[in-house]
A tleap script that builds the chain and sets N, CA, C and O, in Angstrom:
source leaprc.protein.ff14SB
mol = sequence {
  NMET GLN GLY GLN GLU VAL LEU LYS GLY VAL
  ILE TRP ARG VAL GLY SER GLY ARG GLN ILE
  SER ILE TRP SER ASP PRO TRP LEU PRO ARG
  ASP VAL THR ARG ARG PRO ILE THR PRO ARG
  ARG GLY ASN ILE LEU HIE ARG VAL ASP GLU
  LEU ILE ASP PRO VAL THR GLU SER CYS ASP
  VAL GLN LEU LEU ALA GLN THR PHE TRP GLU
  GLU ASP VAL GLN VAL ILE ARG SER LEU PRO
  VAL HIE THR GLU MET ASP ASP ILE VAL PHE
  PHE LEU GLU HIE ASP PHE THR HIE ILE SER
  LEU ARG ARG GLY ALA GLU ILE MET ALA ASN
  THR MET GLN LEU TRP GLU SER PRO HIE SER
  ALA GLY TYR LYS THR THR LYS ARG VAL VAL
  ARG ASN LEU ASP ASP ASN ILE CTHR
}
set mol.1.N position { 126.594 -6.382 23.464 }
set mol.1.CA position { 125.531 -5.415 23.330 }
set mol.1.C position { 124.179 -6.038 23.660 }
set mol.1.O position { 123.396 -5.443 24.401 }
set mol.2.N position { 123.888 -7.230 23.122 }
set mol.2.CA position { 122.618 -7.866 23.403 }
set mol.2.C position { 122.495 -8.247 24.866 }
set mol.2.O position { 121.415 -8.133 25.445 }
set mol.3.N position { 123.582 -8.695 25.472 }
set mol.3.CA position { 123.564 -9.053 26.883 }
set mol.3.C position { 123.212 -7.861 27.749 }
set mol.3.O position { 122.461 -7.994 28.715 }
set mol.4.N position { 123.745 -6.701 27.413 }
set mol.4.CA position { 123.423 -5.492 28.168 }
set mol.4.C position { 121.954 -5.143 28.006 }
set mol.4.O position { 121.329 -4.642 28.940 }
set mol.5.N position { 121.392 -5.404 26.816 }
set mol.5.CA position { 119.973 -5.145 26.565 }
set mol.5.C position { 119.111 -5.968 27.513 }
set mol.5.O position { 118.141 -5.455 28.072 }
set mol.6.N position { 119.453 -7.233 27.699 }
set mol.6.CA position { 118.692 -8.092 28.592 }
set mol.6.C position { 118.875 -7.669 30.038 }
set mol.6.O position { 117.905 -7.596 30.792 }
set mol.7.N position { 120.114 -7.388 30.431 }
set mol.7.CA position { 120.373 -7.045 31.819 }
set mol.7.C position { 119.619 -5.799 32.251 }
set mol.7.O position { 119.282 -5.666 33.428 }
set mol.8.N position { 119.346 -4.885 31.330 }
set mol.8.CA position { 118.564 -3.696 31.657 }
set mol.8.C position { 117.117 -4.060 31.920 }
set mol.8.O position { 116.413 -3.318 32.605 }
set mol.9.N position { 116.658 -5.179 31.395 }
set mol.9.CA position { 115.260 -5.549 31.486 }
set mol.9.C position { 114.972 -6.727 32.378 }
set mol.9.O position { 113.929 -7.363 32.227 }
set mol.10.N position { 115.863 -7.046 33.311 }
set mol.10.CA position { 115.613 -8.158 34.227 }
set mol.10.C position { 115.645 -7.669 35.667 }
set mol.10.O position { 116.224 -6.632 35.992 }
set mol.11.N position { 115.001 -8.456 36.507 }
set mol.11.CA position { 115.044 -8.211 37.950 }
set mol.11.C position { 114.974 -9.565 38.644 }
set mol.11.O position { 114.272 -10.470 38.193 }
set mol.12.N position { 115.695 -9.689 39.723 }
set mol.12.CA position { 115.633 -10.902 40.532 }
set mol.12.C position { 114.382 -10.828 41.399 }
set mol.12.O position { 114.067 -9.778 41.958 }
set mol.13.N position { 113.679 -11.937 41.508 }
set mol.13.CA position { 112.595 -12.080 42.472 }
set mol.13.C position { 113.162 -12.918 43.607 }
set mol.13.O position { 113.659 -14.024 43.393 }
set mol.14.N position { 113.082 -12.381 44.804 }
set mol.14.CA position { 113.720 -13.000 45.964 }
set mol.14.C position { 112.954 -14.237 46.409 }
set mol.14.O position { 111.751 -14.195 46.664 }
set mol.15.N position { 113.686 -15.331 46.492 }
set mol.15.CA position { 113.189 -16.557 47.104 }
set mol.15.C position { 113.965 -16.703 48.409 }
set mol.15.O position { 113.621 -16.095 49.423 }
set mol.16.N position { 115.013 -17.515 48.366 }
set mol.16.CA position { 115.872 -17.691 49.539 }
set mol.16.C position { 116.858 -16.537 49.691 }
set mol.16.O position { 117.337 -16.268 50.792 }
set mol.17.N position { 117.161 -15.853 48.584 }
set mol.17.CA position { 118.129 -14.757 48.615 }
set mol.17.C position { 119.576 -15.198 48.489 }
set mol.17.O position { 120.475 -14.356 48.485 }
set mol.18.N position { 119.822 -16.496 48.387 }
set mol.18.CA position { 121.193 -17.014 48.354 }
set mol.18.C position { 121.942 -16.701 47.066 }
set mol.18.O position { 123.173 -16.685 47.063 }
set mol.19.N position { 121.230 -16.452 45.975 }
set mol.19.CA position { 121.891 -16.215 44.684 }
set mol.19.C position { 122.012 -14.736 44.334 }
set mol.19.O position { 122.593 -14.393 43.304 }
set mol.20.N position { 121.477 -13.861 45.170 }
set mol.20.CA position { 121.383 -12.444 44.814 }
set mol.20.C position { 122.394 -11.614 45.586 }
set mol.20.O position { 122.431 -11.641 46.816 }
set mol.21.N position { 123.209 -10.878 44.851 }
set mol.21.CA position { 124.151 -9.946 45.461 }
set mol.21.C position { 123.393 -8.673 45.856 }
set mol.21.O position { 122.719 -8.064 45.026 }
set mol.22.N position { 123.507 -8.284 47.112 }
set mol.22.CA position { 122.815 -7.091 47.601 }
set mol.22.C position { 123.191 -5.857 46.804 }
set mol.22.O position { 122.329 -5.052 46.452 }
set mol.23.N position { 124.473 -5.705 46.519 }
set mol.23.CA position { 124.979 -4.445 45.990 }
set mol.23.C position { 125.107 -4.397 44.476 }
set mol.23.O position { 125.139 -3.307 43.905 }
set mol.24.N position { 125.183 -5.555 43.801 }
set mol.24.CA position { 125.409 -5.493 42.353 }
set mol.24.C position { 124.283 -6.073 41.499 }
set mol.24.O position { 124.216 -5.771 40.308 }
set mol.25.N position { 123.399 -6.893 42.061 }
set mol.25.CA position { 122.309 -7.473 41.268 }
set mol.25.C position { 121.068 -6.581 41.301 }
set mol.25.O position { 120.803 -5.912 42.300 }
set mol.26.N position { 120.307 -6.576 40.199 }
set mol.26.CA position { 119.049 -5.822 40.173 }
set mol.26.C position { 117.943 -6.621 40.872 }
set mol.26.O position { 117.436 -7.593 40.311 }
set mol.27.N position { 117.564 -6.218 42.100 }
set mol.27.CA position { 116.573 -6.988 42.846 }
set mol.27.C position { 115.519 -6.129 43.528 }
set mol.27.O position { 114.547 -6.662 44.062 }
set mol.28.N position { 115.691 -4.812 43.520 }
set mol.28.CA position { 114.706 -3.936 44.160 }
set mol.28.C position { 113.791 -3.315 43.111 }
set mol.28.O position { 114.275 -2.785 42.111 }
set mol.29.N position { 112.485 -3.369 43.319 }
set mol.29.CA position { 111.543 -2.828 42.334 }
set mol.29.C position { 111.517 -1.299 42.363 }
set mol.29.O position { 110.630 -0.691 42.962 }
set mol.30.N position { 112.492 -0.700 41.712 }
set mol.30.CA position { 112.600 0.757 41.646 }
set mol.30.C position { 113.456 1.152 40.467 }
set mol.30.O position { 114.058 0.283 39.835 }
set mol.31.N position { 113.530 2.371 40.160 }
set mol.31.CA position { 114.308 3.015 39.093 }
set mol.31.C position { 115.093 2.079 38.173 }
set mol.31.O position { 114.856 0.872 38.148 }
set mol.32.N position { 115.983 2.627 37.456 }
set mol.32.CA position { 116.715 1.902 36.421 }
set mol.32.C position { 117.681 0.866 36.994 }
set mol.32.O position { 117.757 -0.245 36.469 }
set mol.33.N position { 118.415 1.195 38.048 }
set mol.33.CA position { 119.436 0.267 38.545 }
set mol.33.C position { 118.851 -0.913 39.301 }
set mol.33.O position { 119.435 -1.997 39.291 }
set mol.34.N position { 117.720 -0.729 39.951 }
set mol.34.CA position { 117.080 -1.757 40.768 }
set mol.34.C position { 118.012 -2.294 41.859 }
set mol.34.O position { 117.937 -3.459 42.250 }
set mol.35.N position { 118.875 -1.423 42.328 }
set mol.35.CA position { 119.814 -1.750 43.406 }
set mol.35.C position { 119.609 -0.770 44.563 }
set mol.35.O position { 118.947 0.254 44.393 }
set mol.36.N position { 120.171 -1.075 45.736 }
set mol.36.CA position { 120.062 -0.117 46.846 }
set mol.36.C position { 120.705 1.223 46.484 }
set mol.36.O position { 121.706 1.274 45.770 }
set mol.37.N position { 120.112 2.307 46.991 }
set mol.37.CA position { 120.708 3.629 46.786 }
set mol.37.C position { 121.674 3.962 47.909 }
set mol.37.O position { 122.471 4.892 47.786 }
set mol.38.N position { 121.611 3.217 48.997 }
set mol.38.CA position { 122.544 3.392 50.107 }
set mol.38.C position { 123.951 3.043 49.645 }
set mol.38.O position { 124.151 1.983 49.053 }
set mol.39.N position { 124.933 3.907 49.899 }
set mol.39.CA position { 126.318 3.544 49.528 }
set mol.39.C position { 126.782 2.324 50.325 }
set mol.39.O position { 126.453 2.181 51.503 }
set mol.40.N position { 127.534 1.461 49.683 }
set mol.40.CA position { 128.011 0.245 50.346 }
set mol.40.C position { 129.065 0.553 51.400 }
set mol.40.O position { 129.068 -0.025 52.487 }
set mol.41.N position { 129.933 1.449 51.067 }
set mol.41.CA position { 131.086 1.776 51.918 }
set mol.41.C position { 131.800 0.494 52.313 }
set mol.41.O position { 132.130 -0.299 51.431 }
set mol.42.N position { 132.050 0.254 53.567 }
set mol.42.CA position { 132.797 -0.932 53.995 }
set mol.42.C position { 131.908 -2.068 54.445 }
set mol.42.O position { 132.368 -2.956 55.163 }
set mol.43.N position { 130.649 -2.068 54.047 }
set mol.43.CA position { 129.703 -3.065 54.515 }
set mol.43.C position { 130.147 -4.473 54.121 }
set mol.43.O position { 130.554 -4.710 52.983 }
set mol.44.N position { 130.063 -5.408 55.077 }
set mol.44.CA position { 130.525 -6.777 54.823 }
set mol.44.C position { 129.413 -7.712 54.339 }
set mol.44.O position { 129.689 -8.861 53.996 }
set mol.45.N position { 128.179 -7.248 54.307 }
set mol.45.CA position { 127.083 -8.075 53.808 }
set mol.45.C position { 127.206 -8.223 52.297 }
set mol.45.O position { 127.549 -7.268 51.601 }
set mol.46.N position { 126.928 -9.417 51.794 }
set mol.46.CA position { 127.075 -9.667 50.358 }
set mol.46.C position { 125.783 -10.126 49.683 }
set mol.46.O position { 125.413 -9.603 48.633 }
set mol.47.N position { 125.101 -11.096 50.278 }
set mol.47.CA position { 123.927 -11.687 49.629 }
set mol.47.C position { 122.643 -11.324 50.366 }
set mol.47.O position { 122.661 -11.039 51.564 }
set mol.48.N position { 121.545 -11.338 49.646 }
set mol.48.CA position { 120.242 -10.968 50.212 }
set mol.48.C position { 119.853 -11.893 51.364 }
set mol.48.O position { 119.202 -11.450 52.311 }
set mol.49.N position { 120.236 -13.162 51.303 }
set mol.49.CA position { 119.866 -14.074 52.393 }
set mol.49.C position { 120.458 -13.657 53.737 }
set mol.49.O position { 119.963 -14.072 54.785 }
set mol.50.N position { 121.503 -12.846 53.717 }
set mol.50.CA position { 122.096 -12.360 54.959 }
set mol.50.C position { 121.211 -11.311 55.638 }
set mol.50.O position { 121.432 -10.975 56.802 }
set mol.51.N position { 120.224 -10.798 54.929 }
set mol.51.CA position { 119.289 -9.816 55.482 }
set mol.51.C position { 118.056 -10.485 56.092 }
set mol.51.O position { 117.208 -9.812 56.677 }
set mol.52.N position { 117.958 -11.807 55.955 }
set mol.52.CA position { 116.788 -12.548 56.421 }
set mol.52.C position { 117.086 -13.223 57.753 }
set mol.52.O position { 118.086 -13.927 57.893 }
set mol.53.N position { 116.211 -13.001 58.726 }
set mol.53.CA position { 116.321 -13.647 60.032 }
set mol.53.C position { 115.934 -15.110 59.855 }
set mol.53.O position { 114.809 -15.394 59.444 }
set mol.54.N position { 116.846 -16.060 60.157 }
set mol.54.CA position { 116.546 -17.475 59.921 }
set mol.54.C position { 115.439 -18.022 60.822 }
set mol.54.O position { 114.809 -19.021 60.475 }
set mol.55.N position { 115.191 -17.395 61.958 }
set mol.55.CA position { 114.152 -17.867 62.873 }
set mol.55.C position { 112.763 -17.456 62.383 }
set mol.55.O position { 111.851 -18.280 62.310 }
set mol.56.N position { 112.614 -16.168 62.048 }
set mol.56.CA position { 111.311 -15.660 61.625 }
set mol.56.C position { 111.078 -15.793 60.120 }
set mol.56.O position { 109.947 -15.661 59.652 }
set mol.57.N position { 112.143 -16.055 59.365 }
set mol.57.CA position { 112.103 -16.122 57.902 }
set mol.57.C position { 111.512 -14.856 57.289 }
set mol.57.O position { 110.786 -14.907 56.297 }
set mol.58.N position { 111.837 -13.731 57.898 }
set mol.58.CA position { 111.462 -12.426 57.359 }
set mol.58.C position { 112.682 -11.517 57.487 }
set mol.58.O position { 113.684 -11.898 58.093 }
set mol.59.N position { 112.597 -10.339 56.927 }
set mol.59.CA position { 113.727 -9.416 56.975 }
set mol.59.C position { 114.082 -9.063 58.402 }
set mol.59.O position { 113.201 -8.862 59.238 }
set mol.60.N position { 115.361 -8.986 58.680 }
set mol.60.CA position { 115.865 -8.564 59.985 }
set mol.60.C position { 115.778 -7.040 60.025 }
set mol.60.O position { 116.658 -6.347 59.515 }
set mol.61.N position { 114.720 -6.531 60.629 }
set mol.61.CA position { 114.421 -5.101 60.608 }
set mol.61.C position { 115.547 -4.277 61.234 }
set mol.61.O position { 115.888 -3.209 60.726 }
set mol.62.N position { 116.115 -4.759 62.314 }
set mol.62.CA position { 117.203 -4.033 62.971 }
set mol.62.C position { 118.436 -3.959 62.060 }
set mol.62.O position { 119.063 -2.906 61.943 }
set mol.63.N position { 118.773 -5.066 61.425 }
set mol.63.CA position { 119.905 -5.089 60.509 }
set mol.63.C position { 119.661 -4.157 59.321 }
set mol.63.O position { 120.566 -3.436 58.903 }
set mol.64.N position { 118.450 -4.170 58.781 }
set mol.64.CA position { 118.122 -3.271 57.669 }
set mol.64.C position { 118.322 -1.815 58.078 }
set mol.64.O position { 118.902 -1.029 57.329 }
set mol.65.N position { 117.842 -1.458 59.264 }
set mol.65.CA position { 117.958 -0.074 59.741 }
set mol.65.C position { 119.414 0.338 59.945 }
set mol.65.O position { 119.769 1.500 59.742 }
set mol.66.N position { 120.249 -0.609 60.342 }
set mol.66.CA position { 121.666 -0.315 60.563 }
set mol.66.C position { 122.450 -0.241 59.250 }
set mol.66.O position { 123.508 0.385 59.191 }
set mol.67.N position { 121.937 -0.869 58.219 }
set mol.67.CA position { 122.677 -1.021 56.964 }
set mol.67.C position { 122.258 -0.037 55.881 }
set mol.67.O position { 123.101 0.459 55.134 }
set mol.68.N position { 120.958 0.251 55.789 }
set mol.68.CA position { 120.428 0.997 54.650 }
set mol.68.C position { 119.781 2.318 55.049 }
set mol.68.O position { 119.383 2.516 56.197 }
set mol.69.N position { 119.687 3.210 54.075 }
set mol.69.CA position { 118.894 4.418 54.235 }
set mol.69.C position { 117.428 4.006 54.288 }
set mol.69.O position { 117.053 2.941 53.798 }
set mol.70.N position { 116.610 4.859 54.885 }
set mol.70.CA position { 115.191 4.557 55.077 }
set mol.70.C position { 114.473 4.220 53.763 }
set mol.70.O position { 113.609 3.343 53.743 }
set mol.71.N position { 114.815 4.897 52.686 }
set mol.71.CA position { 114.179 4.600 51.388 }
set mol.71.C position { 114.392 3.140 50.982 }
set mol.71.O position { 113.469 2.474 50.514 }
set mol.72.N position { 115.614 2.658 51.167 }
set mol.72.CA position { 115.904 1.259 50.848 }
set mol.72.C position { 115.185 0.316 51.806 }
set mol.72.O position { 114.652 -0.710 51.385 }
set mol.73.N position { 115.167 0.661 53.090 }
set mol.73.CA position { 114.504 -0.187 54.088 }
set mol.73.C position { 113.041 -0.401 53.707 }
set mol.73.O position { 112.541 -1.525 53.768 }
set mol.74.N position { 112.358 0.664 53.317 }
set mol.74.CA position { 110.941 0.543 52.947 }
set mol.74.C position { 110.745 -0.382 51.746 }
set mol.74.O position { 109.839 -1.216 51.743 }
set mol.75.N position { 111.589 -0.236 50.733 }
set mol.75.CA position { 111.462 -1.073 49.538 }
set mol.75.C position { 111.764 -2.536 49.887 }
set mol.75.O position { 111.028 -3.435 49.481 }
set mol.76.N position { 112.831 -2.770 50.630 }
set mol.76.CA position { 113.217 -4.142 50.991 }
set mol.76.C position { 112.136 -4.805 51.836 }
set mol.76.O position { 111.797 -5.967 51.613 }
set mol.77.N position { 111.599 -4.074 52.798 }
set mol.77.CA position { 110.554 -4.651 53.669 }
set mol.77.C position { 109.267 -4.948 52.908 }
set mol.77.O position { 108.465 -5.771 53.350 }
set mol.78.N position { 109.060 -4.294 51.776 }
set mol.78.CA position { 107.839 -4.539 50.995 }
set mol.78.C position { 107.918 -5.830 50.179 }
set mol.78.O position { 106.904 -6.303 49.666 }
set mol.79.N position { 109.111 -6.395 50.057 }
set mol.79.CA position { 109.297 -7.615 49.263 }
set mol.79.C position { 108.884 -8.846 50.062 }
set mol.79.O position { 109.240 -8.972 51.233 }
set mol.80.N position { 108.136 -9.755 49.439 }
set mol.80.CA position { 107.833 -11.018 50.124 }
set mol.80.C position { 109.089 -11.885 50.191 }
set mol.80.O position { 109.915 -11.868 49.278 }
set mol.81.N position { 109.221 -12.631 51.263 }
set mol.81.CA position { 110.350 -13.542 51.432 }
set mol.81.C position { 109.824 -14.969 51.384 }
set mol.81.O position { 108.873 -15.321 52.083 }
set mol.82.N position { 110.458 -15.783 50.546 }
set mol.82.CA position { 110.068 -17.191 50.402 }
set mol.82.C position { 111.342 -18.031 50.502 }
set mol.82.O position { 111.897 -18.437 49.482 }
set mol.83.N position { 111.801 -18.289 51.712 }
set mol.83.CA position { 113.090 -18.956 51.911 }
set mol.83.C position { 113.140 -20.364 51.334 }
set mol.83.O position { 114.225 -20.894 51.092 }
set mol.84.N position { 111.983 -20.976 51.110 }
set mol.84.CA position { 111.957 -22.339 50.563 }
set mol.84.C position { 112.040 -22.364 49.035 }
set mol.84.O position { 112.122 -23.439 48.439 }
set mol.85.N position { 112.021 -21.194 48.399 }
set mol.85.CA position { 112.039 -21.121 46.941 }
set mol.85.C position { 113.385 -20.635 46.423 }
set mol.85.O position { 114.140 -19.981 47.142 }
set mol.86.N position { 113.677 -20.962 45.163 }
set mol.86.CA position { 114.874 -20.435 44.505 }
set mol.86.C position { 114.641 -18.981 44.119 }
set mol.86.O position { 113.503 -18.555 43.920 }
set mol.87.N position { 115.718 -18.232 44.015 }
set mol.87.CA position { 115.657 -16.887 43.450 }
set mol.87.C position { 115.487 -17.045 41.941 }
set mol.87.O position { 116.068 -17.950 41.341 }
set mol.88.N position { 114.699 -16.173 41.330 }
set mol.88.CA position { 114.391 -16.307 39.911 }
set mol.88.C position { 114.597 -14.976 39.202 }
set mol.88.O position { 114.264 -13.919 39.736 }
set mol.89.N position { 115.149 -15.039 37.993 }
set mol.89.CA position { 115.311 -13.849 37.153 }
set mol.89.C position { 114.062 -13.696 36.301 }
set mol.89.O position { 113.609 -14.649 35.666 }
set mol.90.N position { 113.504 -12.478 36.292 }
set mol.90.CA position { 112.323 -12.173 35.488 }
set mol.90.C position { 112.626 -11.070 34.494 }
set mol.90.O position { 113.425 -10.173 34.764 }
set mol.91.N position { 111.978 -11.147 33.338 }
set mol.91.CA position { 111.991 -10.025 32.406 }
set mol.91.C position { 111.021 -8.977 32.920 }
set mol.91.O position { 109.952 -9.321 33.425 }
set mol.92.N position { 111.374 -7.708 32.801 }
set mol.92.CA position { 110.436 -6.640 33.114 }
set mol.92.C position { 109.616 -6.373 31.862 }
set mol.92.O position { 110.163 -6.003 30.823 }
set mol.93.N position { 108.336 -6.554 31.957 }
set mol.93.CA position { 107.457 -6.503 30.788 }
set mol.93.C position { 107.541 -5.187 30.032 }
set mol.93.O position { 107.569 -5.187 28.802 }
set mol.94.N position { 107.580 -4.067 30.740 }
set mol.94.CA position { 107.562 -2.783 30.039 }
set mol.94.C position { 108.820 -2.538 29.211 }
set mol.94.O position { 108.792 -1.737 28.277 }
set mol.95.N position { 109.914 -3.207 29.534 }
set mol.95.CA position { 111.135 -3.036 28.750 }
set mol.95.C position { 111.167 -3.946 27.524 }
set mol.95.O position { 111.959 -3.709 26.611 }
set mol.96.N position { 110.339 -4.965 27.480 }
set mol.96.CA position { 110.452 -5.972 26.439 }
set mol.96.C position { 109.157 -6.211 25.672 }
set mol.96.O position { 108.987 -7.270 25.069 }
set mol.97.N position { 108.249 -5.253 25.686 }
set mol.97.CA position { 107.005 -5.450 24.959 }
set mol.97.C position { 107.232 -5.485 23.457 }
set mol.97.O position { 106.374 -5.969 22.719 }
set mol.98.N position { 108.367 -4.984 22.990 }
set mol.98.CA position { 108.628 -4.912 21.564 }
set mol.98.C position { 109.396 -6.113 21.007 }
set mol.98.O position { 109.705 -6.129 19.815 }
set mol.99.N position { 109.712 -7.115 21.826 }
set mol.99.CA position { 110.408 -8.289 21.307 }
set mol.99.C position { 109.603 -9.543 21.608 }
set mol.99.O position { 108.826 -9.576 22.562 }
set mol.100.N position { 109.787 -10.556 20.807 }
set mol.100.CA position { 109.081 -11.818 21.001 }
set mol.100.C position { 109.763 -12.633 22.096 }
set mol.100.O position { 110.896 -12.350 22.488 }
set mol.101.N position { 109.049 -13.654 22.584 }
set mol.101.CA position { 109.657 -14.553 23.561 }
set mol.101.C position { 110.879 -15.250 22.982 }
set mol.101.O position { 111.890 -15.424 23.662 }
set mol.102.N position { 110.773 -15.647 21.715 }
set mol.102.CA position { 111.914 -16.321 21.086 }
set mol.102.C position { 113.120 -15.392 21.062 }
set mol.102.O position { 114.232 -15.810 21.383 }
set mol.103.N position { 112.905 -14.126 20.681 }
set mol.103.CA position { 114.012 -13.157 20.635 }
set mol.103.C position { 114.577 -12.943 22.044 }
set mol.103.O position { 115.791 -12.835 22.219 }
set mol.104.N position { 113.703 -12.882 23.030 }
set mol.104.CA position { 114.157 -12.752 24.417 }
set mol.104.C position { 115.011 -13.932 24.842 }
set mol.104.O position { 116.020 -13.768 25.528 }
set mol.105.N position { 114.597 -15.134 24.425 }
set mol.105.CA position { 115.366 -16.338 24.745 }
set mol.105.C position { 116.733 -16.311 24.061 }
set mol.105.O position { 117.736 -16.711 24.650 }
set mol.106.N position { 116.765 -15.833 22.806 }
set mol.106.CA position { 118.041 -15.733 22.089 }
set mol.106.C position { 118.977 -14.748 22.793 }
set mol.106.O position { 120.158 -15.031 22.991 }
set mol.107.N position { 118.440 -13.607 23.160 }
set mol.107.CA position { 119.259 -12.600 23.843 }
set mol.107.C position { 119.743 -13.143 25.179 }
set mol.107.O position { 120.900 -12.953 25.553 }
set mol.108.N position { 118.848 -13.823 25.901 }
set mol.108.CA position { 119.224 -14.379 27.198 }
set mol.108.C position { 120.307 -15.440 27.032 }
set mol.108.O position { 121.219 -15.525 27.855 }
set mol.109.N position { 120.218 -16.251 25.977 }
set mol.109.CA position { 121.243 -17.267 25.715 }
set mol.109.C position { 122.597 -16.604 25.484 }
set mol.109.O position { 123.622 -17.083 25.970 }
set mol.110.N position { 122.596 -15.502 24.742 }
set mol.110.CA position { 123.842 -14.766 24.523 }
set mol.110.C position { 124.365 -14.168 25.823 }
set mol.110.O position { 125.575 -14.026 26.003 }
set mol.111.N position { 123.463 -13.821 26.723 }
set mol.111.CA position { 123.841 -13.227 28.005 }
set mol.111.C position { 124.617 -14.212 28.862 }
set mol.111.O position { 125.452 -13.805 29.669 }
set mol.112.N position { 124.351 -15.505 28.696 }
set mol.112.CA position { 125.040 -16.502 29.516 }
set mol.112.C position { 126.556 -16.387 29.384 }
set mol.112.O position { 127.288 -16.775 30.295 }
set mol.113.N position { 127.028 -15.862 28.267 }
set mol.113.CA position { 128.463 -15.695 28.076 }
set mol.113.C position { 129.037 -14.642 29.027 }
set mol.113.O position { 130.246 -14.606 29.256 }
set mol.114.N position { 128.171 -13.783 29.583 }
set mol.114.CA position { 128.642 -12.730 30.482 }
set mol.114.C position { 128.997 -13.249 31.873 }
set mol.114.O position { 129.754 -12.607 32.600 }
set mol.115.N position { 128.453 -14.408 32.244 }
set mol.115.CA position { 128.715 -14.932 33.581 }
set mol.115.C position { 130.152 -15.456 33.643 }
set mol.115.O position { 130.688 -15.952 32.653 }
set mol.116.N position { 130.753 -15.337 34.806 }
set mol.116.CA position { 132.152 -15.726 34.978 }
set mol.116.C position { 132.385 -17.213 34.738 }
set mol.116.O position { 133.387 -17.598 34.135 }
set mol.117.N position { 131.479 -18.032 35.201 }
set mol.117.CA position { 131.712 -19.471 35.171 }
set mol.117.C position { 130.405 -20.216 34.961 }
set mol.117.O position { 129.363 -19.789 35.459 }
set mol.118.N position { 130.446 -21.325 34.229 }
set mol.118.CA position { 129.238 -22.143 34.089 }
set mol.118.C position { 128.785 -22.737 35.412 }
set mol.118.O position { 127.690 -23.292 35.496 }
set mol.119.N position { 129.611 -22.629 36.447 }
set mol.119.CA position { 129.268 -23.176 37.755 }
set mol.119.C position { 128.642 -22.126 38.663 }
set mol.119.O position { 128.238 -22.448 39.780 }
set mol.120.N position { 128.553 -20.874 38.210 }
set mol.120.CA position { 127.990 -19.820 39.055 }
set mol.120.C position { 126.478 -19.946 39.126 }
set mol.120.O position { 125.844 -20.462 38.206 }
set mol.121.N position { 125.905 -19.472 40.226 }
set mol.121.CA position { 124.459 -19.527 40.409 }
set mol.121.C position { 123.753 -18.721 39.332 }
set mol.121.O position { 122.696 -19.134 38.853 }
set mol.122.N position { 124.301 -17.599 38.945 }
set mol.122.CA position { 123.694 -16.761 37.917 }
set mol.122.C position { 123.623 -17.467 36.584 }
set mol.122.O position { 122.616 -17.369 35.882 }
set mol.123.N position { 124.681 -18.182 36.224 }
set mol.123.CA position { 124.710 -18.929 34.965 }
set mol.123.C position { 123.629 -20.001 34.974 }
set mol.123.O position { 122.877 -20.145 34.010 }
set mol.124.N position { 123.557 -20.755 36.076 }
set mol.124.CA position { 122.579 -21.837 36.163 }
set mol.124.C position { 121.160 -21.296 36.096 }
set mol.124.O position { 120.307 -21.886 35.433 }
set mol.125.N position { 120.891 -20.181 36.772 }
set mol.125.CA position { 119.556 -19.591 36.742 }
set mol.125.C position { 119.232 -19.092 35.350 }
set mol.125.O position { 118.119 -19.302 34.868 }
set mol.126.N position { 120.188 -18.428 34.684 }
set mol.126.CA position { 119.954 -17.923 33.337 }
set mol.126.C position { 119.658 -19.083 32.400 }
set mol.126.O position { 118.751 -18.990 31.574 }
set mol.127.N position { 120.412 -20.178 32.516 }
set mol.127.CA position { 120.202 -21.341 31.665 }
set mol.127.C position { 118.804 -21.917 31.891 }
set mol.127.O position { 118.136 -22.322 30.940 }
set mol.128.N position { 118.357 -21.952 33.168 }
set mol.128.CA position { 117.026 -22.468 33.483 }
set mol.128.C position { 115.946 -21.565 32.883 }
set mol.128.O position { 114.950 -22.065 32.360 }
set mol.129.N position { 116.126 -20.256 32.950 }
set mol.129.CA position { 115.157 -19.318 32.374 }
set mol.129.C position { 115.057 -19.512 30.873 }
set mol.129.O position { 113.957 -19.559 30.324 }
set mol.130.N position { 116.206 -19.626 30.199 }
set mol.130.CA position { 116.211 -19.820 28.748 }
set mol.130.C position { 115.528 -21.134 28.392 }
set mol.130.O position { 114.737 -21.180 27.450 }
set mol.131.N position { 115.819 -22.202 29.129 }
set mol.131.CA position { 115.202 -23.492 28.869 }
set mol.131.C position { 113.693 -23.406 29.050 }
set mol.131.O position { 112.944 -23.949 28.237 }
set mol.132.N position { 113.231 -22.727 30.109 }
set mol.132.CA position { 111.787 -22.575 30.334 }
set mol.132.C position { 111.136 -21.761 29.235 }
set mol.132.O position { 110.039 -22.094 28.788 }
set mol.133.N position { 111.797 -20.691 28.788 }
set mol.133.CA position { 111.255 -19.901 27.691 }
set mol.133.C position { 111.167 -20.744 26.425 }
set mol.133.O position { 110.157 -20.726 25.721 }
set mol.134.N position { 112.233 -21.477 26.148 }
set mol.134.CA position { 112.279 -22.283 24.929 }
set mol.134.C position { 111.178 -23.356 24.951 }
set mol.134.O position { 110.565 -23.634 23.920 }
set mol.135.N position { 110.929 -23.952 26.113 }
set mol.135.CA position { 109.889 -24.978 26.223 }
set mol.135.C position { 108.497 -24.412 25.988 }
set mol.135.O position { 107.598 -25.138 25.564 }
set mol.136.N position { 108.307 -23.118 26.259 }
set mol.136.CA position { 106.975 -22.512 26.155 }
set mol.136.C position { 106.746 -21.734 24.865 }
set mol.136.O position { 105.672 -21.165 24.668 }
set mol.137.N position { 107.747 -21.703 23.982 }
set mol.137.CA position { 107.590 -20.994 22.717 }
set mol.137.C position { 107.032 -21.954 21.680 }
set mol.137.O position { 107.558 -23.051 21.491 }
set mol.138.N position { 105.975 -21.541 21.016 }
set mol.138.CA position { 105.370 -22.429 20.012 }
set mol.138.C position { 105.688 -21.942 18.623 }
set mol.138.O position { 105.268 -22.556 17.642 }
savepdb mol mol.pdb
quit
């Protein structure tokens, strides 16, 4: 239950895009799901980094147009791309104004149990977020 509470209030901020699942992770700044509204159907793309042109280090506009509905294309193109940075999980402030940082860290620690493996990128990122929160709580 607590893990679901946190997952409703987080969003990935795109760095390299290597850790973010296009279709299942919350990474688009919109509505409750924060996922594309375009149906996946048989699409073979999996991670956000596959949407980034390695030469220009920006979104592959042609690929976006072929893959997503226009609403998704506009939202995706509005996101800054920082291929040299890690992807980071953030709390959405409006969902968590009623809990303390310590409580958020506790909930996030419990959320780590939801990840499939301690070796997954999501687990490692969640652990790093909890450690950073814990270091900054006085």
